[in-house]
N, C-alpha and C positions, 0 to 999 in steps of 0.2 A: 450333779451326779445322781443317777436314779437310785431309788431305794434298793432295787435288785442288786446293784453293785455294792451297796453298803451292808446287805445282809448276806453273810456267807459263813457264819460260825454257829456251830451247834454244840459248843463245849461249855461246860460250866466254869466259872472263874470267880473266886471270891473277890470282892471289891469293898471299897469304903462305904459306910452308910451315907445316905443322902444328906446333903448339906454339911458334910464333914470333910475336913482337910487333913486332920491328924487321926489315923486309925486307932481304935482302942486296942489295948494289949489283950491278946487272947488269954483266957484262963487255962493254965496248964493242968487240966485234970480230965479223967476219962469221960465224965458226964458231958463236959463242954465239947469234947471232941465228937461225941455221938450227936449232940445237937447240931454242931457245925456240919457234919456229914449229911444229916437229914435236910438241913437248910439248902446245902449245895445240890443235893439230889433233887429237891423240889424245884430249884431254879433251873436245873438242866431239863427236867420234864416239861416245865412251862415253856422254856425257850424252844424246845423241839415242837411242842404243840403249836406254838405261835407261828413257826415257819411253815407248818403244814396247813394252818387255817387261813392266814392272811392272803389277800390277793396282791402280789407284789407289783403287777403291772398297774393296777389301779392306784396303789399308794405311790408308785414311782412318778405319777403325774401330779401329785400334790406337793405343795411347798413343805419345807421341813417342819414348820410349826403345826400345820394341820395333820401331817403324817404322824408326828409325835403324839398329838392328842388322841388320834384314833388308835395308835398302838397302846397307849396307856389304858384305854377302855378295854381293849381286847385282853391285855395282860391281866387286868383286874378280874375279868370274867374267868379266865383260865385258872387263876389262883383260887377263886371261889369253888371251882369245879373239883379242885384237888382235895377239898374238905380237910385241910390241915390247919390246926389252930395256930394263928399268928397274931401278934399284937399289931396295932395300927402302925407303929413305927417300923416293925419288921416288914409289913406289907408294903409300905412306901419305899423302904430300902430295896426290897426285892424287885419292885417295878423299875426303880432307877437302875439297878444293876443289869437287868435284862435289856433295858434301853441302851445302856452303854455297850452291851455285847452286839446289839443290832446295828447301831450307826455311830459308835464311838471306838475307843481304844481299849475296851474291856476293863479289866481291874484298875488300870492306871488312868482312866478317864477323869476321876475326881482329882487326881494329882495334877493333871493337865489344866484343870480349871482353877487351881489354887495359885493366885498371883504371887505368893511368896516363895514358891518352889522354883528354883533356877535350874536345877539339874535332876533328872530322874535316871537312876542307874539300876538296870535290871540285870542281876547276876544269876542267870538261870531262872527257872519258873518259881523257885521257892524263896527267893531273896530279892528284895527291892529296897534300895536306899534312895534318899532324896537329899538335896542340898537346900538348906533354908537359911537365909541371912549369912551365907558364907560358911556354914558348918554342915557336915554330913550327919545324917541321922537315919536309923533304920525304920522301916515301916513293917506292918504285918500284912501288907498286900502280897498276895501270891497268885500265880496262875494255876490252873488245874493240873497241867503237866507241860512238858517241853513242847509237845505238839500244839497246845493251845497258844503258847508264847510264839511259836513259829508262825501260826496263823495271823497273829497281830502284826508281826514283822512283815509278813507277806502283804497284808492289807495296806500297810504304810508305803512300802516301796512300789507296789503295783500302781498306786495313784500317780507316781511320777515316771511311769514307764520303765521301772527297773525290775529286776528279779533277784532272788536269793535262793540258791540251791547248792548242791555239792560242787558243781562246776564253777559257781560264782559265790563263794561263801562269805565274802565281805561286801558291804554295800553302804553308801552314804546317800541320804535322802533329806528332803526338807518338807516339813508339814505346811499346811496352808497358812498358819500363823507365823511362819518364818523360823520355827524351831528346827534345829539341826538334829538329825537322827543318824547314828552309826550302829550297825548290827554286824555281828560275826557269829557264824553258826558252825556246828561240827562239819567236817573233822578238825577244823582249826581250833574251835572252842571245845576243849576236852569234856567239860561237864555239862554242856548244853548250850542253847542259844543265849547270846549276850547282847543287850541293847542299851545304849546310852542316848539320852535326849537332852540337848542343851536348849533351854527354853529362852525365849525373848518376849518381853512384854509387848502387848499390843500398842501401848503408848510409850514411845521411846523416852528414856530419861533425858531431861534437859540439864544444862549446867547448874540451874538453880537447885535441882534435886541433888546433885553432887555436893553442892555447898551445904544443903540441909542435912545430908548424910555424913558430913564431915570428911568427905573424900578430898575436898579442895577448899581452900579459903577464898573469901570474897576478893582479897588482895591479889591472890594468884590468878583468879579469873580475869581480873583487869590486865594482868601481864600476859596471860595466854591469848586474850583477845587482841592485844597489841601485836604479839608475835605473828598471829595469823594475818592480821590486817597489813602488816609490813612485809608479807610474802616471804617469810622465812621458811626454809624447808625443815619440817619437823618429823622426827621418827619417834613413835610411841613404843616403848619396850615394856615387857613384863612377862610374868609366868602365865601358865594356863589358868584361866578363870580369874585373872587379876583385874579385869575390867578394861582391857585395851580397846576393844571395839566400842564400848560405851563412851570412853573418853574421846576416841577418834570421832565418833558421831557428834559429840558436844563441840569439839574443836571445829568441825566442818560447819557448824552453825554460825561461826564468826566470819565465814567467807561472804563478801558482799554479794547482793542479789544480782548485780549486773555482770557477773563473771560466769563463764561457761565451765562447768565442772564435769569431768569424766571420771566415773568410779569403776574400778576393776576389782572384782572379788571372786574368790573360789566358790563361796556360797553367799548369796546376797543377804547381807545383814544390815548394812547402813541404811538409815532412813533420813535422807537429807530433805530439808524443808525449802531449799531455794527453788525458784521457778525454772532455772536453766540447768538441768542435770541430765546427763546421759549415763545410764547404768549398763554395765557390761558384766557378764558372768561366764566363767569357763564352762566347757562342756567335756564330759568324760567320753571315752570311746564306746562305741556300740558293741553289740555281741560279737561282731566280726573284727573287733579291735581296730576300727577305723573311725574317723570323724572327730578325733580329740582336738580340742582347742585349749591351749594352756594360757596361764596368766602372761607368759612372755609374749605369746602371739597377740594378746589383747593390748599389752603395753605398747608394742610396736605399732599396732593399728591405731591406737589412740593418738599417736603423734601426728597422724594424718587427719585428725578430726578437729583441728583448730581449738585445742583446749586451753583455757586460761589456767586451770589447775587440774592436776591428775592426783586422784586419791586411790591408792592401792590398799585394799582392805587388810591384807597381811602378806608380807614378803615371805615366800616359802622356798624359792629355788632360783633358777637361772634368770628369772625376771628381774632380780636385783641389779644386774648389769644394765639392763635397758632403763630401769627406773633411775639409776644414778646418771646415766647419759641424758635422760630427759631433764633432770634437775640442773644439769650443767649446760644445757642448751636452750635456756630461756624460759623454762617452765617452772619459775620460782613459785613458792607457796605450796608445793606439793606435800602431801601427808601420807603416812603409811604406818604400819605396826610390824613388830617383829617379836618373836619369843626370845626372851633373854632374862638372865637373873640380875643384871647390872648394866648401867649405861655402856661401859667399855665392852662388856660381853656382847652387847647389841651390835657394836661395830665389827667385832670379830666374827659374829655370825653373818653379817652382811658380806664380809670379805670371803668367808667360806662359800656362801651361796653364789658369789660372782664366779668363783672357781668352778662351780657346777655348770656354768654356761658352755664349757667345752673349749674355751680359748685359753691358750697357755700364756697367761699374762703374768709378769713379774709381780711379786707382792707389793713392791714400792709403788708401781703404777696403779694397782688397785686401791691402795691406801690413799694415794693422792686424789683419786677420783672420789673416794668417800669423804675425805677432808674438805674437798672443794664443793661437794654437792650438799652435804648436810650441815645445817647450822646448829640444831639443837636435838638433844635426846631427852624426852620426858619419860621418866621411868615410874611405873605404877606397881605397887605390891599389894598382895593380900596378906594382912597381918594375922597373928595367931588367933585373935578374937573374931576373925571372919570379916573384918572391915577392909575395904579397899581404899588406899590412899596414894596420892602422888608422893614418892619418896625422894626423887631427885629431879632437878632441872639442870641439865649439864650442857654446856656450850662446847661445840667442836671448834677448836682454834685453828688447826692446820697441822703441818708436818714439822717434826723436829728430828732430823736424821731419818731413821726408818720407822719412827713411831708417830702415831696420830696423837696430838696433844689435846687434852680436854680439861675443863675446869667446872666444878660445881658452882652454879649460881645460887641454887637453893638446895638444901639437904634436910632430910628428916632428922629431928633431934629426939632421941628416945627418952631423954630425961625430961625435956619440956613437952614431949608428946605433940609436937607440931612441926610444920615445915618452916625452917628459918633461913633467911638469906645468909650467905657466907661472907658478905661484906665486899665481894669482888664486883667491880663495875664491868659488866660484860661488853664485849666489842660490838654486839649487835645493837646496843643502845644508840649508837650513832645512826644506824639504819632506821631505827624508830623515828628519830628526829627528822630524817630525810623524808619520811612519809607524813610528817606533820603530827606525829603522835607524841603527846606529852604525858609522862607518867607522874604519879604523885611523888613528892620529895621523900627520899629515904626508902623507896621501895626495894632497893638492893642493899639496904642496911648501912 
C-alpha cells in the first residue's frame, strides 16, 4: 500500500507514550488539562504541517522502514520550528503519536502492539477498554472526537473493500494480522461510533502453551490427541471469549499430516500447520446485495473436494444440517465449535440451527442425526479469575426415547480446582483400541 493511501488524517488524537502499553492515569486538575490541550494542539499543528510538506509520491515508492525514518526526521524538524519547550521523552512520544496517525490506527496503535491485549473495545471517542489476561480494564486512550474515530474505522474497512456510512452503518472487517473488527455507527449507535477489535497473536498458541497456562492438563492432552487420531467427531462449546477457536486450532494440530483438511470459516482465524490444508471463507453480499456465499454453501461444496476432515470454525446457522450429514456420511474426525453455556446446551443449539435450514424436520429426526454424528462435546469456560479451562468432556451416547443421552467423562471439580475423571469408562474407548491407540492405565479414573 502506498504511503498516500495510509496518510489521510489531519486530526489530533491522544495516544499512549512510546514504549508504553498501559497508559498513565491523567491528573484531574485544571493545570494538567491546560497542558494536555497545549500538547494536543501542538500535535495537530505538526501533523498538518507534515502533510503539507512531505512528498507523498516519493515516500510512496520507499519501503516502510525507510519511509518511517524520513518521516521521523521531518517531524523532529517541525517540532523544533514550533519552539515549544518539551522534554526529550515528550518529544519522542509526540513523534511516535504522529507516526501512528500517519500509517497506523491512531491512538489505539500502541494497544495493537501489546501482545497481552486480546480485545480493544472503543465505546465512542472518549472511552476505550481493553481485555488483558481475561479481565476488562479501562484506559485513558481517547480520540479527538467522533469524527476522528470514524476516520480510523473508515481507514480499516476501506482496506478490505468495505464502507461504513449511514446507509451501511454496521461492518465486519479483518486486519492484516488476522484481528477481527466490528464497527457500528450512528444512527444505530446512539452515542457515537463503536468499534471492537478481537486480536489474535501472530504466533498461534500451541497445546503446550495451554498446558503451561493451566487450561488443560498433560493427561488430558494425551486423551484429546487420541480422540482426534481415532477420528471421533468433536464439538467444542463455550461462551464468547472462552477460547473455543484457540482450542480448536490446537486440536487440529493432532490431525495426521497425510490427511486432506478443508477448513470453513466465517472469518479466517484457524492457523493449521499441516501441509495439505484447503482454506475456505464466506463472502458477504456486495453493495447491490448480491454475491453472498454462506458457510452452508461452502460446507456443501467441500463434500465435492475429497476431504478427509472438515473443520467448521464455528457453526452459526443452517450449515449445521449439512455438517451433521457430512459427519454421518463418511467424514469422520470432523471438528467444529459452537456458542453454548454447557454441553447439553450445545446440542440444543445445534438442533435449533438445523431448524434454521428451512426444512420441516421432526425433532426426533434431528436429534437422531445429532446423536449419530457427534461423539464428544468438549466444553471450555472462562472462569471469574479470567483463566480459560476445559470444564467438561462429555460423550454423546445416543437416543433414549425423545432425548439425547450424554455422560460426563471428565468434569471440573471446583473444590479440587482441577478437571477430574468421573470414573465412567466411555464407549469410545473401544474405538481407540480399534485404531491401535493405548491410553495409560487409570486415565478414566
